[in-house]
C-alpha positions as CSV (number, residue, x, y, z in Angstrom):
1,M,0.0,0.0,0.0
2,R,1.3,3.5,-0.8
3,I,0.2,6.8,0.6
4,N,0.7,9.9,-1.6
5,R,3.9,11.7,-0.7
6,F,2.2,15.0,-0.4
7,F,-0.7,13.5,1.5
8,T,-3.3,14.5,-1.0
9,C,-6.8,13.0,-0.6
10,A,-6.3,9.5,-2.1
11,A,-8.7,6.6,-2.6
12,P,-9.6,4.7,0.6
13,F,-7.7,1.7,1.5
14,A,-9.3,-1.6,0.6
15,L,-11.4,-3.4,3.1
16,A,-9.6,-6.6,2.5
17,V,-6.1,-5.5,3.7
18,S,-4.9,-8.1,6.2
19,F,-1.8,-8.6,8.3
20,A,-0.8,-9.8,11.7
21,L,-2.1,-7.5,14.4
22,T,-0.2,-7.0,17.6
23,G,-2.9,-5.1,19.4
24,R,-5.2,-2.1,18.8
25,V,-4.0,1.4,18.8
26,A,-5.7,3.2,21.8
27,L,-5.9,6.9,20.9
28,A,-8.5,9.5,21.6
29,Q,-10.4,10.9,18.6
30,T,-7.6,12.6,16.7
31,G,-8.2,16.3,16.3
32,A,-11.1,16.6,18.7
33,E,-8.8,18.2,21.3
34,T,-7.6,20.8,18.8
35,M,-11.0,22.0,17.5
36,D,-14.7,21.4,17.8
37,C,-17.0,20.1,15.1
38,G,-18.0,22.9,12.9
39,E,-15.4,25.3,14.2
40,E,-13.3,27.2,11.7
41,R,-9.6,26.4,12.2
42,E,-7.1,29.2,12.1
43,V,-3.4,28.5,12.3
44,E,-0.4,30.7,11.7
45,A,2.0,29.8,8.9
46,G,4.8,27.6,10.3
47,L,8.5,28.2,9.8
48,M,11.5,25.9,9.6
49,T,15.1,26.7,10.3
50,E,17.4,26.3,7.4
51,S,19.1,23.3,9.1
52,T,15.8,21.5,9.7
53,Y,14.6,22.3,6.2
54,N,17.7,20.8,4.6
55,R,17.5,17.6,6.7
56,M,13.8,17.2,6.0
57,N,14.6,17.7,2.3
58,E,17.3,15.0,2.5
59,A,14.9,12.6,4.2
60,F,12.3,13.2,1.5
61,E,14.9,12.5,-1.2
62,M,15.6,9.1,0.5
63,I,11.8,8.4,0.6
64,G,11.6,9.2,-3.1
65,E,14.3,6.6,-3.7
66,E,12.4,4.2,-1.4
67,N,15.4,4.2,0.9
68,F,13.1,4.1,3.9
69,D,15.6,2.8,6.5
70,D,18.0,5.7,6.0
71,A,15.1,8.2,5.9
72,L,13.7,6.8,9.1
73,Q,17.1,7.0,10.8
74,E,17.5,10.7,9.6
75,L,14.0,11.7,10.8
76,R,14.4,10.0,14.2
77,S,17.7,11.7,14.7
78,L,16.1,15.0,13.7
79,R,13.2,14.5,16.1
80,E,15.7,14.3,19.0
81,G,16.9,17.8,18.5
82,R,15.3,21.1,19.5
83,L,12.4,21.8,17.2
84,S,9.4,24.0,17.1
85,D,5.9,22.4,17.2
86,F,5.6,23.1,13.5
87,E,8.8,21.3,12.8
88,K,7.9,18.4,15.2
89,A,4.6,18.0,13.4
90,S,6.3,17.9,10.0
91,V,8.7,15.2,11.2
92,E,5.8,13.2,12.7
93,Q,3.9,13.5,9.4
94,A,7.0,12.2,7.5
95,L,7.5,9.3,9.9
96,G,3.8,8.4,9.6
97,F,4.2,8.3,5.8
98,I,7.2,5.9,6.0
99,M,5.4,3.6,8.4
100,A,2.4,3.5,6.1
101,Q,4.7,2.6,3.2
102,R,6.2,-0.2,5.2
103,E,2.6,-1.3,6.1
104,N,3.2,-0.7,9.8
105,Y,-0.2,0.9,10.0
106,E,-0.5,1.1,13.8
107,A,2.8,3.1,14.0
108,A,1.6,5.3,11.1
109,I,-1.5,6.1,13.1
110,E,0.5,7.1,16.1
111,H,2.8,9.4,14.1
112,F,0.0,11.1,12.2
113,S,-2.1,11.5,15.4
114,E,0.8,13.2,17.1
115,A,1.2,15.5,14.1
116,V,-2.5,16.4,14.3
117,R,-2.3,16.9,18.1
118,L,0.5,19.4,17.7
119,N,-2.0,21.4,15.6
120,K,0.5,23.4,13.7
121,L,0.3,22.2,10.1
122,P,-1.7,24.0,7.4
123,N,-5.5,23.2,7.2
124,Q,-5.3,21.0,4.1
125,T,-2.5,18.9,5.5
126,H,-4.1,18.8,9.0
127,F,-7.5,17.7,7.7
128,E,-6.1,15.2,5.2
129,M,-4.1,13.5,8.0
130,I,-7.3,13.0,9.9
131,L,-8.7,11.4,6.8
132,Q,-5.6,9.2,6.4
133,I,-5.9,8.1,10.1
134,A,-9.4,6.9,9.3
135,Q,-8.1,5.0,6.3
136,L,-5.4,3.4,8.3
137,Y,-7.8,2.3,11.1
138,N,-9.9,0.8,8.3
139,A,-6.8,-1.1,7.0
140,I,-6.2,-2.7,10.5
141,E,-9.9,-3.5,10.7
142,D,-10.6,-1.2,13.6
143,Y,-13.8,-0.1,12.0
144,D,-15.2,1.7,15.1
145,S,-12.2,4.0,15.3
146,A,-12.1,4.4,11.5
147,L,-15.7,5.6,11.4
148,E,-15.2,7.9,14.4
149,Q,-12.3,9.6,12.6
150,L,-14.1,9.8,9.3
151,D,-17.2,11.3,10.8
152,F,-15.0,13.9,12.6
153,W,-13.3,14.7,9.2
154,F,-16.7,15.2,7.6
155,C,-17.9,17.6,10.4
156,I,-14.8,19.8,10.2
157,S,-14.4,19.8,6.4
158,N,-16.0,22.4,4.1
159,E,-18.6,21.3,1.5
160,E,-16.2,21.5,-1.4
161,D,-13.7,19.1,0.3
162,K,-16.4,16.6,0.9
163,K,-17.0,16.2,-2.8
164,V,-14.7,13.2,-3.1
165,A,-16.6,10.1,-4.1
166,E,-14.0,7.7,-2.7
167,V,-14.3,9.1,0.8
168,W,-18.1,8.5,0.7
169,V,-17.4,5.0,-0.4
170,L,-15.1,4.5,2.6
171,K,-17.9,5.8,4.8
172,A,-20.4,3.4,3.2
173,S,-18.0,0.5,3.7
174,L,-17.5,1.3,7.3
175,H,-21.2,1.4,7.9
176,V,-21.5,-2.0,6.3
177,Q,-18.9,-3.3,8.8
178,Q,-21.2,-2.0,11.6
179,D,-24.3,-3.5,10.0
180,E,-25.6,0.1,9.5
181,Y,-27.0,-0.5,6.1
182,R,-29.3,2.6,5.9
183,E,-26.5,4.9,6.7
184,G,-24.3,3.0,4.3
185,L,-26.8,3.5,1.5
186,E,-26.9,7.2,2.1
187,A,-23.1,7.3,1.8
188,I,-22.9,5.2,-1.3
189,D,-25.6,7.3,-3.0
190,Q,-23.6,10.4,-2.2
191,A,-20.5,8.8,-3.9
192,I,-22.5,7.7,-7.0
193,G,-24.1,11.2,-7.2
194,I,-20.7,12.9,-7.0
195,A,-18.7,10.7,-9.4
196,E,-18.9,11.3,-13.2
197,D,-18.3,7.6,-13.8
198,P,-19.3,5.6,-10.7
199,R,-17.4,2.3,-10.3
200,E,-18.9,-1.1,-10.8
201,S,-17.8,-2.1,-7.2
202,W,-19.8,0.8,-5.8
203,Y,-23.0,-0.5,-7.3
204,R,-22.1,-4.0,-6.0
205,L,-21.7,-2.5,-2.5
206,K,-25.1,-0.8,-2.8
207,L,-26.8,-4.0,-4.1
208,G,-25.4,-5.9,-1.1
209,M,-26.8,-3.4,1.3
210,L,-30.2,-3.4,-0.3
211,L,-30.3,-7.2,-0.2
212,E,-29.3,-7.2,3.5
213,L,-32.2,-4.8,4.1
214,E,-34.5,-7.0,2.0
215,D,-35.3,-3.8,0.0
216,Y,-35.9,-5.7,-3.2
217,R,-37.7,-3.2,-5.4
218,P,-34.8,-0.7,-5.6
219,A,-32.4,-3.6,-5.8
220,V,-33.9,-4.5,-9.2
221,D,-32.7,-1.2,-10.7
222,V,-29.2,-1.6,-9.2
223,A,-28.9,-5.2,-10.5
224,K,-30.0,-4.0,-13.9
225,T,-27.3,-1.3,-13.8
226,L,-24.7,-3.9,-13.0
227,I,-25.8,-6.0,-15.9
228,E,-25.5,-3.0,-18.2
229,I,-22.0,-2.5,-17.0
230,D,-20.9,-6.1,-17.3
231,P,-23.5,-8.2,-19.2
232,D,-21.2,-11.3,-19.2
233,R,-21.0,-11.6,-15.4
234,K,-23.3,-14.4,-14.5
235,E,-23.5,-13.3,-10.9
236,Y,-25.6,-10.2,-11.8
237,W,-28.1,-12.2,-13.8
238,S,-28.5,-14.7,-11.0
239,Q,-28.9,-11.9,-8.4
240,L,-31.6,-10.2,-10.5
241,S,-33.5,-13.4,-11.0
242,G,-33.3,-14.1,-7.3
243,I,-34.6,-10.6,-6.5
244,Y,-37.5,-11.1,-8.8
245,M,-38.3,-14.4,-7.0
246,E,-38.3,-12.6,-3.7
247,L,-40.8,-10.2,-5.2
248,D,-42.9,-13.2,-6.3
249,E,-42.4,-12.1,-9.9
250,N,-41.5,-15.6,-11.2
251,E,-42.1,-14.7,-14.8
252,N,-39.5,-12.0,-14.6
253,A,-37.2,-14.3,-12.7
254,M,-37.6,-16.9,-15.4
255,A,-37.0,-14.4,-18.2
256,T,-33.8,-13.1,-16.6
257,L,-32.4,-16.5,-16.0
258,H,-33.3,-17.6,-19.5
259,L,-31.5,-14.6,-21.0
260,A,-28.4,-15.6,-19.0
261,Y,-28.8,-19.2,-20.4
262,R,-29.0,-17.9,-24.0
263,R,-25.8,-15.9,-23.4
264,G,-24.1,-19.2,-22.4
265,L,-23.5,-18.0,-18.8
266,L,-25.1,-20.9,-16.9
267,E,-22.7,-23.6,-16.0
268,S,-23.9,-25.3,-12.9
269,G,-26.5,-28.0,-12.3
270,S,-28.4,-25.8,-9.8
271,E,-28.7,-23.0,-12.3
272,Y,-30.0,-25.3,-15.0
273,T,-32.5,-27.0,-12.7
274,Q,-33.7,-23.7,-11.3
275,L,-34.3,-22.4,-14.8
276,A,-36.1,-25.5,-15.9
277,G,-38.3,-25.4,-12.8
278,L,-39.3,-21.8,-13.5
279,L,-40.0,-22.6,-17.2
280,Q,-42.3,-25.4,-16.1
281,Q,-44.1,-23.1,-13.7
282,M,-44.6,-20.6,-16.6
283,D,-46.1,-23.4,-18.8
284,A,-43.1,-23.8,-21.0
285,P,-42.4,-27.5,-20.5
286,R,-40.7,-27.9,-23.9
287,L,-38.1,-25.3,-23.0
288,A,-37.7,-26.8,-19.6
289,A,-37.1,-30.2,-21.0
290,E,-34.5,-28.8,-23.5
291,V,-32.7,-27.0,-20.7
292,M,-32.6,-30.1,-18.5
293,E,-31.5,-32.4,-21.4
294,E,-28.7,-30.0,-22.4
295,G,-27.5,-29.7,-18.8
296,L,-27.4,-33.5,-18.5
297,E,-25.6,-34.0,-21.9
298,R,-23.0,-31.3,-21.1
299,G,-22.4,-32.7,-17.6
300,Y,-23.6,-29.6,-15.7
301,I,-26.5,-31.5,-14.2
302,E,-25.7,-34.7,-12.3
303,P,-27.5,-37.7,-14.1
304,T,-29.5,-38.7,-11.0
305,A,-32.8,-40.5,-11.1
306,N,-34.5,-37.3,-9.9
307,N,-33.0,-35.1,-12.6
308,W,-33.9,-37.6,-15.4
309,E,-37.4,-37.9,-13.9
310,M,-37.7,-34.1,-14.0
311,T,-36.6,-34.2,-17.6
312,A,-39.1,-36.9,-18.5
313,G,-41.9,-35.1,-16.8
314,A,-41.2,-32.0,-18.8
315,W,-41.1,-33.9,-22.1
316,Y,-44.4,-35.6,-21.1
317,Q,-46.1,-32.2,-20.4
318,A,-44.8,-31.1,-23.8
319,R,-46.5,-34.2,-25.3
320,E,-43.2,-35.5,-26.6
321,L,-43.9,-39.1,-25.4
322,E,-41.0,-40.9,-27.0
323,R,-38.5,-38.4,-25.5
324,S,-40.3,-38.6,-22.2
325,L,-40.1,-42.4,-22.2
326,T,-36.4,-42.3,-23.1
327,A,-35.8,-40.0,-20.1
328,Y,-38.0,-42.2,-17.8
329,E,-35.9,-45.2,-18.8
330,Q,-32.7,-43.3,-17.9
331,A,-34.3,-42.3,-14.6
332,G,-35.4,-45.9,-13.9
333,E,-31.9,-47.2,-14.5
334,K,-30.6,-44.8,-11.9
335,S,-33.2,-45.7,-9.3
336,D,-33.4,-48.6,-6.9
337,S,-37.2,-47.9,-6.6
338,G,-39.8,-49.3,-8.9
339,K,-41.9,-46.1,-8.9
340,I,-40.3,-44.6,-12.0
341,D,-40.6,-47.8,-14.0
342,F,-44.3,-47.9,-12.9
343,Q,-44.8,-44.4,-14.3
344,R,-43.2,-45.5,-17.6
345,A,-45.4,-48.6,-17.7
346,S,-48.5,-46.4,-17.2
347,I,-47.5,-44.2,-20.1
348,M,-46.8,-47.1,-22.5
349,T,-50.0,-48.8,-21.6
350,A,-51.9,-45.6,-22.5
351,E,-50.0,-45.7,-25.8
352,E,-50.8,-49.4,-26.3
353,N,-47.1,-50.2,-26.3
354,W,-47.7,-53.6,-24.8
355,E,-44.2,-55.0,-24.9
356,G,-42.7,-51.9,-23.4
357,A,-45.5,-51.7,-20.8
358,L,-44.8,-55.4,-19.8
359,E,-41.1,-54.8,-19.4
360,A,-41.5,-51.6,-17.4
361,A,-44.2,-53.0,-15.1
362,T,-42.3,-56.2,-14.5
363,R,-39.2,-54.2,-13.6
364,A,-41.2,-52.0,-11.3
365,L,-42.5,-55.1,-9.4
366,D,-39.0,-56.6,-9.3
367,K,-37.5,-53.5,-7.7
368,G,-40.4,-52.9,-5.3
369,D,-40.7,-49.8,-3.1
370,L,-44.2,-49.3,-4.5
371,T,-47.3,-48.2,-2.6
372,D,-50.0,-50.9,-2.3
373,S,-52.0,-49.0,-5.0
374,Q,-49.0,-48.9,-7.3
375,E,-48.2,-52.5,-6.7
376,G,-51.7,-53.7,-7.5
377,N,-51.9,-51.5,-10.6
378,A,-48.5,-52.9,-11.8
379,H,-50.0,-56.4,-11.7
380,L,-53.0,-55.1,-13.5
381,L,-50.8,-53.5,-16.2
382,V,-48.8,-56.8,-16.5
383,G,-52.1,-58.6,-17.1
384,M,-53.3,-56.1,-19.7
385,A,-50.0,-56.4,-21.6
386,H,-50.1,-60.2,-21.6
387,F,-53.8,-60.2,-22.6
388,N,-53.1,-57.9,-25.6
389,M,-50.1,-60.1,-26.5
390,N,-52.4,-63.2,-26.4
391,N,-50.7,-64.7,-23.4
392,L,-54.0,-65.5,-21.7
393,D,-52.5,-67.8,-19.0
394,R,-49.9,-65.3,-17.9
395,A,-52.6,-62.5,-18.0
396,E,-54.8,-64.6,-15.8
397,E,-52.0,-65.0,-13.2
398,A,-51.4,-61.3,-13.2
399,F,-55.1,-60.4,-12.8
400,N,-55.5,-62.9,-9.9
401,R,-52.6,-61.2,-8.2
402,A,-54.2,-57.8,-8.8
403,A,-57.5,-59.1,-7.3
404,N,-55.8,-59.4,-3.9
405,Y,-55.7,-55.5,-3.7
406,G,-59.1,-54.4,-2.4
407,T,-59.6,-51.3,-4.6
408,L,-58.6,-53.2,-7.7
409,Q,-60.6,-56.4,-7.1
410,S,-63.6,-55.3,-9.3
411,A,-61.3,-54.3,-12.2
412,A,-59.4,-57.5,-11.9
413,R,-62.6,-59.6,-11.9
414,E,-63.8,-57.9,-15.1
415,W,-60.5,-58.7,-16.8
416,L,-60.7,-62.3,-15.6
417,N,-64.3,-62.6,-17.0
418,H,-63.0,-61.1,-20.2
419,I,-60.3,-63.8,-20.4
420,E,-63.0,-66.5,-19.8
421,D,-65.1,-65.1,-22.6
422,T,-62.1,-65.0,-24.9
423,R,-61.3,-68.6,-24.2
424,Q,-64.9,-69.7,-24.9
425,R,-65.0,-67.7,-28.1
426,L,-61.7,-69.3,-29.2
427,A,-62.9,-72.8,-28.3
428,S,-66.1,-72.4,-30.3
429,R,-64.3,-71.8,-33.5
């Protein structure tokens, strides 16, 4: 991390800066002892002796060459001499700068704070050091102190100085660390309003706060802005779809996720199945089936029994029976339960595919895990298949088994009577 040599108002330090902490810096609110909030600061111009000026200049030349060790030694030696408060403050400021460059942020805070306490540097430098102290506290993740310093800086700065978007972003970020999302939103809106070209990360920060507050309606607009900035970032499409779902606007959620799918952004099984589920809800089973099948073929969706069954159900709703049966067969092969094969047998019976119905119903009974009703109906389907394939003896066996299930007894008896009539008719020829 580098701080501008002349301590101009730079961008805030990143929230993610991390390093080993040896303890918290315990300092009173820097600057509060030198002036009150809203008070106009007046300070006389400071003077340096020629000797101090020359030694300070030498130290800054070393800093410019990144020879921090020698610069540090020179400044510490200078500090031991007889100096005016203005000179002391200037040395402390320079020491703070070196410590910040070396990422010794706690020491940097101490030096800058001492420079501010001496209260002799010009207004711009004085106020900017308070801001830098807030940034440094943020860097060491002491967010309470950082926000305290930053709020003091806001209250002593003039309106023109406050028109720095990055400072408002820092304020927003600090409020997020305190779970103060409303205050954070106010700050990030200030940043976005000030900046000519607001950064993508600022909108992400704003969206995160809105989602924390469950304020979904304005979150829609922010998510749309992020998509306009980076339409190939899948995260934004997923977030917008999720927001629409929170608003119970499933059609918009489906349309958003489907656009992401058409852009080739979806690449996980959960995304494919979520889209397929929304498409089915919106009475678009063919699209749902196509999405599921593509996800399975490309390896995004795990080829489980449930996923193949979902695909089969979508094809069935789309009246694509052959494709539905193929998917049901895949599902059945993945399942230890006979329930999927029973479903497949029922469809093939309706289509009068007797060989297929017999195979599926038999496999359903062999696997088991059927309800009593399913098991009885499976025997009934086996009987119907055998009957239509002219296997009357096998059909009779199946119908007799079906008759043992109370609710199916009447239907089974009718089929048994039909077999008897058929036999008599064949015998009379």
